[in-house]
Structures are given as C-alpha cells and as structure tokens.
LUMDRENKE-552187 format. One record per residue: y, z, x of N, C-alpha, C, O in turn; residue number from 1. Coordinates in Angstrom, 1 decimal, padded with zeros to 4 digits, m for minus. Layout:
% LUMDRENKE-552187
n.Y_n.Z_n.X_ca.Y_ca.Z_ca.X_c.Y_c.Z_c.X_o.Y_o.Z_o.X_romi
Y_Z_X_Y_Z_X_Y_Z_X_Y_Z_X_NUM $
...
This chain:
% LUMDRENKE-552187
n.Y_n.Z_n.X_ca.Y_ca.Z_ca.X_c.Y_c.Z_c.X_o.Y_o.Z_o.X_romi
013.5_m014.8_003.6_013.3_m013.4_003.7_012.1_m013.0_002.8_012.0_m013.5_001.7_1 $
011.3_m012.2_003.4_010.1_m011.7_002.7_010.5_m010.8_001.5_011.4_m010.0_001.7_2 $
009.8_m010.9_000.4_010.0_m010.1_m000.7_008.9_m009.0_m001.0_009.1_m008.2_m001.9_3 $
007.8_m009.1_m000.2_006.7_m008.2_m000.4_005.5_m008.7_000.3_005.6_m009.5_001.2_4 $
004.4_m008.1_m000.1_003.1_m008.5_000.5_002.1_m009.0_m000.6_002.2_m008.6_m001.8_5 $
001.2_m009.8_m000.1_000.1_m010.3_m001.1_m001.2_m010.4_m000.3_m001.2_m010.7_000.9_6 $
m002.3_m010.1_m001.0_m003.6_m010.3_m000.4_m004.6_m010.4_m001.5_m004.3_m010.2_m002.7_7 $
m005.9_m010.6_m001.1_m007.0_m010.6_m002.0_m007.9_m009.5_m001.5_m008.0_m009.2_m000.3_8 $
m008.6_m008.8_m002.4_m009.5_m007.7_m002.0_m010.6_m007.6_m003.0_m010.6_m008.1_m004.1_9 $
m011.6_m006.9_m002.5_m012.8_m006.6_m003.3_m013.4_m005.3_m002.8_m013.0_m004.8_m001.7_10 $
m014.2_m004.6_m003.6_m014.8_m003.4_m003.1_m016.2_m003.2_m003.8_m016.5_m003.9_m004.8_11 $
m017.0_m002.4_m003.2_m018.3_m002.2_m003.7_m018.3_m001.1_m004.9_m019.3_m000.9_m005.5_12 $
m017.1_m000.5_m005.1_m017.0_000.4_m006.2_m015.6_000.2_m006.8_m014.6_000.2_m006.0_13 $
m015.4_000.2_m008.1_m014.1_000.1_m008.7_m013.4_001.4_m008.7_m014.0_002.5_m008.6_14 $
m012.1_001.3_m008.7_m011.2_002.5_m008.9_m011.1_003.4_m007.7_m010.8_004.6_m007.9_15 $
m011.4_002.9_m006.5_m011.2_003.7_m005.3_m009.7_003.8_m005.1_m009.0_002.8_m005.3_16 $
m009.2_005.0_m004.7_m007.8_005.2_m004.5_m007.4_004.7_m003.2_m008.0_005.1_m002.1_17 $
m006.3_003.9_m003.1_m005.8_003.3_m001.9_m004.3_003.5_m001.9_m003.6_003.1_m002.8_18 $
m003.7_004.1_m000.8_m002.3_004.2_m000.7_m001.9_003.2_000.3_m002.3_003.2_001.5_19 $
m001.0_002.3_m000.1_m000.5_001.3_000.8_000.9_001.9_001.3_001.7_002.1_000.5_20 $
001.0_002.1_002.6_002.2_002.7_003.1_002.9_001.8_004.1_002.3_001.1_004.9_21 $
004.2_001.9_004.1_005.1_001.2_005.1_006.0_002.2_005.7_006.7_002.9_005.0_22 $
006.0_002.3_007.0_006.8_003.2_007.7_008.2_002.5_008.0_008.2_001.5_008.6_23 $
009.3_003.1_007.6_010.6_002.7_007.8_011.3_003.7_008.7_011.5_004.9_008.3_24 $
011.5_003.4_010.0_011.8_004.4_011.0_010.7_005.4_011.0_009.6_005.1_011.2_25 $
011.0_006.7_010.7_009.9_007.7_010.6_009.7_008.1_009.2_009.1_009.2_009.0_26 $
010.1_007.3_008.2_009.9_007.7_006.8_008.9_006.8_006.1_009.0_005.6_006.2_27 $
007.9_007.4_005.5_006.9_006.6_004.8_007.4_006.2_003.4_008.1_007.0_002.7_28 $
007.0_005.0_003.0_007.2_004.6_001.6_005.9_004.0_001.2_005.2_003.3_001.9_29 $
005.4_004.4_m000.1_004.1_004.0_m000.4_004.0_003.6_m001.9_004.9_003.9_m002.7_30 $
002.8_003.0_m002.2_002.4_002.7_m003.6_000.9_003.0_m003.6_000.2_002.7_m002.7_31 $
000.5_003.5_m004.8_m000.9_003.9_m004.9_m001.6_002.8_m005.8_m001.0_002.4_m006.8_32 $
m002.7_002.3_m005.3_m003.4_001.2_m006.0_m004.9_001.7_m006.2_m005.3_002.7_m005.6_33 $
m005.6_001.0_m007.0_m007.0_001.2_m007.2_m007.8_m000.1_m007.0_m007.4_m001.1_m007.5_34 $
m008.9_000.0_m006.3_m009.7_m001.1_m006.0_m010.3_m001.8_m007.3_m010.5_m001.1_m008.3_35 $
m010.5_m003.1_m007.2_m010.9_m003.9_m008.4_m012.4_m003.8_m008.7_m012.8_m004.1_m009.8_36 $
m013.2_m003.5_m007.7_m014.7_m003.7_m007.8_m015.1_m004.9_m007.1_m014.5_m005.4_m006.2_37 $
m016.2_m005.5_m007.6_m016.9_m006.5_m006.8_m016.3_m007.9_m006.9_m016.6_m008.8_m006.1_38 $
m015.3_m008.1_m007.8_m014.7_m009.4_m007.9_m013.4_m009.5_m007.0_m012.6_m008.6_m007.0_39 $
m013.3_m010.6_m006.3_m012.1_m010.8_m005.4_m010.9_m010.9_m006.4_m010.9_m011.7_m007.3_40 $
m009.9_m010.1_m006.1_m008.7_m010.0_m006.9_m007.5_m010.1_m006.1_m007.4_m009.5_m005.0_41 $
m006.5_m010.9_m006.5_m005.2_m011.0_m005.8_m004.3_m009.9_m006.2_m004.2_m009.5_m007.3_42 $
m003.6_m009.4_m005.2_m002.6_m008.3_m005.4_m001.3_m008.7_m004.8_m001.2_m009.3_m003.7_43 $
m000.2_m008.5_m005.5_001.1_m008.8_m005.1_001.9_m007.5_m005.2_002.0_m006.9_m006.3_44 $
002.5_m007.0_m004.1_003.3_m005.8_m004.1_004.7_m006.2_m003.6_004.8_m006.8_m002.5_45 $
005.7_m006.0_m004.4_007.1_m006.3_m004.0_007.7_m005.1_m003.3_007.3_m003.9_m003.6_46 $
008.7_m005.3_m002.4_009.3_m004.2_m001.7_009.8_m003.1_m002.6_009.7_m001.9_m002.3_47 $
010.4_m003.5_m003.8_011.0_m002.5_m004.7_009.9_m001.6_m005.3_010.2_m000.6_m006.0_48 $
008.6_m002.0_m005.2_007.5_m001.1_m005.7_007.3_000.1_m004.8_006.6_001.1_m005.3_49 $
007.7_000.1_m003.6_007.5_001.2_m002.7_008.4_002.4_m002.9_009.6_002.1_m003.1_50 $
007.9_003.6_m002.9_008.7_004.8_m003.1_008.4_005.8_m002.0_007.3_005.8_m001.4_51 $
009.4_006.6_m001.7_009.2_007.7_m000.7_008.4_008.8_m001.4_008.8_009.2_m002.5_52 $
007.3_009.2_m000.9_006.4_010.1_m001.6_007.0_011.5_m001.6_007.7_012.0_m000.7_53 $
006.8_012.3_m002.7_007.3_013.6_m002.8_006.9_014.5_m001.7_007.6_015.4_m001.3_54 $
005.6_014.3_m001.2_005.1_015.2_m000.2_005.9_015.1_001.1_005.9_016.0_002.0_55 $
006.7_014.1_001.3_007.5_013.9_002.5_008.7_014.8_002.6_009.2_015.2_003.6_56 $
009.2_015.2_001.4_010.3_016.1_001.3_011.7_015.3_001.4_011.7_014.1_001.1_57 $
012.7_016.1_001.7_014.1_015.6_001.7_014.5_014.8_003.0_015.5_014.1_003.0_58 $
013.7_014.9_004.1_014.1_014.3_005.3_013.9_012.8_005.3_013.4_012.2_004.4_59 $
014.4_012.2_006.4_014.2_010.8_006.6_015.2_009.9_005.7_016.2_010.4_005.1_60 $
014.8_008.7_005.5_015.6_007.7_004.8_015.3_007.9_003.3_014.2_008.3_002.9_61 $
016.3_007.6_002.5_016.2_007.7_001.0_015.9_006.3_000.4_015.3_006.2_m000.6_62 $
016.4_005.3_001.1_016.2_003.9_000.6_015.3_003.1_001.5_015.3_003.2_002.7_63 $
014.4_002.3_000.8_013.5_001.5_001.5_014.2_000.2_002.1_014.8_m000.5_001.3_64 $
014.1_000.0_003.3_014.7_m001.2_004.0_013.6_m001.9_004.7_013.2_m001.5_005.8_65 $
013.1_m003.0_004.1_012.0_m003.7_004.8_012.3_m004.3_006.1_011.4_m004.6_006.9_66 $
013.6_m004.5_006.4_013.9_m005.1_007.7_013.7_m004.1_008.9_013.7_m004.4_010.0_67 $
013.5_m002.8_008.5_013.3_m001.7_009.5_011.9_m001.3_009.5_011.5_m000.3_010.2_68 $
011.0_m001.9_008.8_009.6_m001.5_008.7_008.9_m001.6_010.1_009.1_m002.6_010.8_69 $
008.2_m000.6_010.4_007.5_m000.5_011.7_006.0_m000.7_011.6_005.4_m001.4_012.4_70 $
005.4_m000.1_010.6_003.9_m000.3_010.4_003.6_m000.4_008.9_004.3_000.1_008.1_71 $
002.5_m001.0_008.7_001.9_m001.1_007.3_000.5_m000.5_007.4_m000.3_m000.9_008.3_72 $
000.1_000.4_006.5_m001.2_001.0_006.6_m001.8_001.1_005.2_m001.2_001.3_004.2_73 $
m003.1_001.0_005.2_m003.9_001.3_004.0_m004.6_002.7_004.2_m005.4_002.8_005.1_74 $
m004.2_003.7_003.4_m004.8_005.0_003.5_m005.7_005.2_002.3_m005.4_004.9_001.2_75 $
m007.0_005.6_002.6_m008.0_005.6_001.6_m008.2_007.1_001.1_m008.2_008.0_001.9_76 $
m008.4_007.2_m000.2_m008.8_008.5_m000.8_m007.6_009.4_m001.2_m006.5_008.9_m001.2_77 $
m008.0_010.6_m001.7_m007.0_011.5_m002.1_m007.4_012.9_m001.7_m008.6_013.1_m001.3_78 $
m006.5_013.9_m001.7_m006.9_015.2_m001.3_m007.7_015.9_m002.3_m008.5_016.8_m002.0_79 $
m007.6_015.5_m003.6_m008.3_016.1_m004.7_m009.7_015.7_m004.9_m010.6_016.6_m005.3_80 $
m010.0_014.5_m004.6_m011.4_014.0_m005.0_m012.0_013.2_m003.8_m011.3_012.4_m003.1_81 $
m013.3_013.5_m003.5_m014.0_012.7_m002.5_m014.3_011.3_m003.1_m014.5_011.2_m004.4_82 $
m014.3_010.3_m002.3_m014.7_009.0_m002.7_m015.4_008.3_m001.6_m015.2_008.6_m000.4_83 $
m016.3_007.4_m002.0_m017.1_006.7_m001.0_m017.2_005.2_m001.4_m017.4_004.9_m002.6_84 $
m017.0_004.3_m000.5_m017.1_002.9_m000.8_m016.6_002.1_000.3_m016.2_002.5_001.4_85 $
m016.8_000.7_000.2_m016.4_m000.2_001.1_m015.3_m001.1_000.5_m015.5_m001.5_m000.7_86 $
m014.3_m001.4_001.2_m013.2_m002.3_000.7_m013.0_m003.4_001.7_m013.0_m003.3_002.9_87 $
m012.9_m004.6_001.1_m012.7_m005.8_001.9_m011.3_m006.4_001.6_m011.0_m006.5_000.4_88 $
m010.5_m006.7_002.6_m009.1_m007.2_002.4_m009.0_m008.5_003.2_m009.4_m008.5_004.4_89 $
m008.5_m009.5_002.6_m008.4_m010.8_003.2_m007.1_m011.5_002.9_m006.5_m011.2_001.8_90 $
m006.6_m012.3_003.7_m005.4_m013.2_003.5_m004.2_m012.3_003.2_m003.4_m012.7_002.4_91 $
m004.0_m011.3_004.0_m002.8_m010.4_003.9_m001.6_m011.2_004.5_m001.7_m011.7_005.6_92 $
m000.5_m011.4_003.7_000.6_m012.1_004.1_001.9_m011.7_003.4_001.8_m011.1_002.3_93 $
003.0_m012.1_003.9_004.3_m011.8_003.2_004.5_m012.8_002.1_004.0_m014.0_002.2_94 $
005.2_m012.4_001.1_005.6_m013.4_000.1_007.1_m013.6_000.2_007.8_m012.7_000.6_95 $
007.5_m014.8_m000.2_009.0_m015.1_m000.1_009.7_m014.8_m001.4_009.0_m014.6_m002.5_96 $
011.0_m014.6_m001.4_011.8_m014.4_m002.6_011.6_m015.5_m003.5_012.2_m015.5_m004.6_97 $
C-alpha cells in the first residue's frame, strides 16, 4: 500500500509557492510547499500531511482516504502575491509503507 508521494524538483527561483492537491471524491486535500531553487531536491510527502483547506468549507469529506484519490495536481502561486518562475519535477512516484 502506498504511503505517499516522492519526487525530485528544481526551480529557477527559490521559495515559489506550490500547493500539492489530491482530490478525494469531490473534496480537495492539500499541502503547501516552497520550491528549493536551482539545486535538485528530493521531496517526500506522506498521506497524513494532506489537510482539507479552510477555503473549501464544511462540505465534502472530513477524512483523507488515499484509496479514493481521483487526481493529483500542482497548483502554483497564491492569491496574495504574484510570482514568476519555472519549476521542473521529475521521478514522481508513490512511496511504500
């Protein structure tokens, strides 16, 4: 059984805001990350790191169940601040327990 996700990434600018989201049924669960800059860096995210965002409200699922995951997405930026840059992601895969 998979315990989460792992990948390596790099960016042309450090500290770009990236929201990694997983849709479970119609409910998003996410974690906010910041890019590492020009050096390739390994990232490991465990399922228990994902939380339902406050902006989603009371609807949908309250508990994250990875067996019901439908999509995985990388959302870039934030509503408050503009950002510009390039992000490279490689070797995205599930990790085991």
